[in-house]
C-alpha positions in Angstrom: -48.9 24.5 -0.1 -48.0 23.9 -3.7 -45.2 26.4 -3.6 -44.0 24.9 -0.3 -43.9 21.4 -1.8 -42.0 22.6 -4.8 -39.3 24.3 -2.7 -38.9 21.3 -0.4 -38.7 18.8 -3.3 -36.1 21.0 -5.1 -34.0 21.1 -1.9 -34.3 17.3 -1.6 -33.4 16.8 -5.2 -30.5 19.2 -4.9 -29.1 17.2 -2.0 -29.6 13.9 -3.8 -27.8 15.4 -6.9 -24.8 16.5 -4.8 -24.6 13.1 -3.0 -24.8 11.2 -6.3 -22.1 13.5 -7.7 -19.8 13.0 -4.8 -20.3 9.2 -5.0 -19.6 9.2 -8.8 -16.4 11.3 -8.1 -15.2 8.9 -5.5 -16.0 5.9 -7.7 -14.1 7.3 -10.7 -11.3 8.4 -8.5 -11.0 4.9 -7.1 -10.8 3.5 -10.7 -8.2 6.0 -11.7 -6.1 6.3 -8.6 -3.3 4.1 -10.1 -2.8 6.7 -12.8 -2.4 9.7 -10.5 1.3 9.6 -10.2 3.8 8.9 -13.0 6.5 6.3 -12.5 9.5 8.6 -12.6 8.1 10.7 -9.8 7.0 7.7 -7.6 10.3 5.9 -7.9 12.0 8.7 -6.0 10.0 8.2 -2.7 10.5 4.4 -3.2 14.2 4.9 -3.4 14.1 7.1 -0.3 12.1 4.4 1.5 14.4 1.6 0.7 17.6 3.6 0.8 18.8 2.3 4.2 18.3 -1.3 3.0 20.0 -0.7 -0.3 23.0 1.0 1.4 23.3 -1.9 3.8 23.2 -4.5 1.0 25.8 -2.7 -1.0 28.1 -2.5 2.0 27.8 -6.1 2.9 27.0 -7.7 -0.4 30.1 -9.9 -0.5 29.4 -11.2 3.0 25.8 -12.2 2.5 26.4 -15.8 1.5 28.8 -16.8 4.3 28.1 -14.3 7.2 25.0 -15.3 9.1 25.1 -12.1 11.2 24.7 -10.0 8.0 21.8 -12.2 6.8 20.1 -12.1 10.2 20.5 -8.3 10.4 19.1 -7.9 6.9 16.2 -10.2 7.8 15.4 -8.1 10.8 15.5 -4.9 8.8 13.1 -6.5 6.3 10.6 -7.5 9.0 10.8 -4.1 10.8 10.2 -2.1 7.6 7.6 -4.5 6.2 9.5 -4.9 2.9 10.5 -8.3 1.4 14.0 -8.5 0.0 15.4 -10.8 -2.7 19.0 -10.4 -3.7 20.4 -12.1 -6.8 23.7 -12.1 -8.7 24.0 -10.9 -12.3 23.5 -14.4 -13.6 20.1 -14.7 -11.7 21.3 -16.9 -8.8 19.5 -15.9 -5.5 21.9 -15.1 -2.7 19.3 -13.9 -0.2 15.5 -14.1 0.1 13.7 -12.7 3.2 10.4 -14.3 2.1 9.8 -17.9 3.1 7.2 -18.4 0.4 9.7 -19.0 -2.4 13.0 -21.0 -2.4 13.8 -20.9 -6.1 17.6 -20.8 -6.5 17.4 -18.6 -9.7 15.3 -15.8 -11.0 14.5 -15.0 -14.6 16.6 -11.9 -15.3 14.5 -10.7 -18.2 11.0 -11.2 -16.6 11.6 -10.8 -12.9 13.5 -7.5 -12.9 11.3 -4.4 -13.0 12.9 -1.0 -12.7 9.7 1.1 -13.1 6.7 1.2 -10.8 3.9 0.1 -13.2 5.5 -2.9 -14.7 6.4 -3.9 -11.2 2.8 -4.4 -10.1 2.2 -8.0 -9.4 -0.8 -7.9 -7.2 -3.6 -5.4 -6.3 -1.6 -3.7 -3.6 2.0 -4.9 -4.0 4.9 -4.1 -6.2 8.2 -5.9 -7.0 10.7 -3.1 -7.7 14.3 -3.9 -8.6 17.4 -1.8 -8.0 21.0 -2.6 -9.1 23.5 -3.4 -6.4 26.7 -1.4 -7.0 30.2 -2.3 -5.7 31.4 0.5 -3.5 35.0 0.2 -4.7 34.7 -0.4 -8.4 31.3 1.3 -8.9 30.2 -1.5 -11.1 27.0 -3.5 -10.8 27.5 -6.8 -9.0 23.9 -7.9 -8.5 20.2 -6.9 -8.2 17.9 -6.5 -5.3 14.1 -6.8 -5.6 12.0 -5.1 -3.0 8.4 -6.3 -2.5 6.6 -3.2 -1.1 3.1 -2.2 -0.3 1.6 0.2 -2.8 -0.1 2.3 -0.1 3.2 3.1 1.5 4.4 4.5 -1.8 1.4 6.2 -3.3 0.1 7.9 -0.2 -0.9 11.4 -1.1 -2.0 13.4 1.9 -3.6 16.1 -0.1 -5.5 13.6 -2.2 -6.7 11.7 0.9 -7.6 15.0 2.4 -9.8 15.8 -0.6 -11.5 12.4 -0.5 -12.1 12.8 3.3 -13.6 16.2 2.7 -15.9 14.9 0.0 -16.9 12.0 2.3 -17.6 14.5 5.1 -19.7 16.6 2.6 -21.6 13.5 1.6 -22.3 12.6 5.3 -23.5 16.2 6.0 -25.7 16.2 2.9 -27.1 12.9 3.9 -27.9 14.3 7.4 -29.5 17.4 5.8 -31.5 15.2 3.5 -32.8 13.0 6.3 -33.6 16.2 8.2 -35.5 17.6 5.2 -37.4 14.3 4.8 -38.3 14.3 8.5 -39.5 17.9 8.4 -41.4 17.3 5.3 -43.1 14.3 6.9 -43.9 16.4 9.9 -45.3 19.2 7.7 -47.4 16.8 5.7 -48.8 15.2 8.9 -49.6 18.5 10.6 -50.8 20.6 7.6 -52.3 17.9 5.4 -53.2 14.6 7.2 -54.5 16.1 10.5 -56.7 18.7 8.7 -58.1 16.0 6.4 -58.9 13.8 9.4 -60.6 16.7 11.1 -62.6 17.3 7.9 -63.5 13.7 7.9 -64.9 13.9 11.4 -67.0 16.9 10.4 -68.3 15.0 7.4 -69.4 12.2 9.7 -71.2 14.6 12.0 -73.1 16.0 9.0 -74.1 12.5 7.9 -75.4 12.0 11.5 -77.5 15.1 11.1 -75.4 17.4 13.3 -75.1 20.5 11.3 -74.3 22.9 14.1 -70.6 22.1 14.5 -68.5 24.6 12.5 -65.2 23.6 10.8 -62.4 26.2 11.1 -58.9 26.3 9.6 -56.7 29.2 10.3 -54.2 29.1 7.4 -54.9 30.6 4.0 -53.7 27.8 1.7 -55.2 25.0 -0.4 -56.5 23.2 2.6 -57.9 26.4 3.9 -59.8 26.8 0.6 -61.2 23.3 1.0 -62.3 24.1 4.5 -64.0 27.4 3.3 -65.9 25.5 0.6 -66.9 22.8 3.1 -68.0 25.3 5.7 -70.2 27.1 3.0 -71.6 23.7 2.1 -72.3 23.0 5.8 -74.2 26.3 6.2 -76.3 25.7 3.1 -77.1 22.2 4.2 -78.0 23.5 7.6 -80.3 26.2 6.1 -81.9 23.6 3.8 -82.5 21.4 6.8 -84.1 24.2 8.7 -86.3 25.0 5.7 -87.2 21.4 5.4 -88.1 21.2 9.1 -90.2 24.4 8.7 -92.0 23.0 5.7 -92.7 19.7 7.5 -93.9 21.7 10.5 -96.2 23.8 8.3 -97.4 20.8 6.4 -98.3 19.0 9.6 -100.1 22.1 10.9 -102.0 22.3 7.7 -103.0 18.6 7.8 -104.0 19.1 11.5 -106.2 22.0 10.6 -107.9 20.1 7.8 -108.6 17.2 9.9 -110.0 19.4 12.6 -112.3 21.1 10.1 -113.5 17.8 8.8 -114.3 16.5 12.3 -116.2 19.6 13.3 -120.0 19.4 12.3 -121.2 22.0 9.8 -123.6 24.6 11.2 -126.6 25.6 9.1 -128.5 28.7 9.2 
């Protein structure tokens, strides 16, 4: 029983250790996930994601302020792709803004233009990333465009997510195994410890009532079996002592009866 308890406790502690380790890994990974990709490598997928928008803006940049069809088309593209667009001239004057939250006519060129990913972070899950708008004919910069984009659409790493999902699955499986071990341990304790002790208690109550004839049997050779063996030996000794006591009382009564009989019988003289 002692060896069995040690093995089961070691298995439970091992599962708990793995679950805690997986939890710590996911927690640390969540704290450091912003540092997993460096800006120069992340900007490339950002550029690919906004390439159609940027190309359209460069092609119709000079028509933005007076052509409502161009503005409506750009607004539709912004809504469809889930990316807010703000276009400004080189002096900071805003010529187009797809977001209705801000209507400022100018932006601060030095503080509002961010060309790398990490300085562009403005909220927990959003980035304001700026790209220069180039004139197609002269190949000179004529303005700037700021894209407000969701971080998850940029930093999505399928292999990383797959690793996290695998760890979560392992944690779930370990939790199920741990629950199973605890249930089996509870069943084992109930069958091999609690029930035998309850049975031993009933046998003790029978002995207290004077019933020494009921034997106590336990088939397993473990610690509980040793207790049963000692208890059975004690029961037999108590039963033998009880029999001896009864015999002594019987002989004592017989002796008293004989003495009384002799006293009552008259003495005969010669």
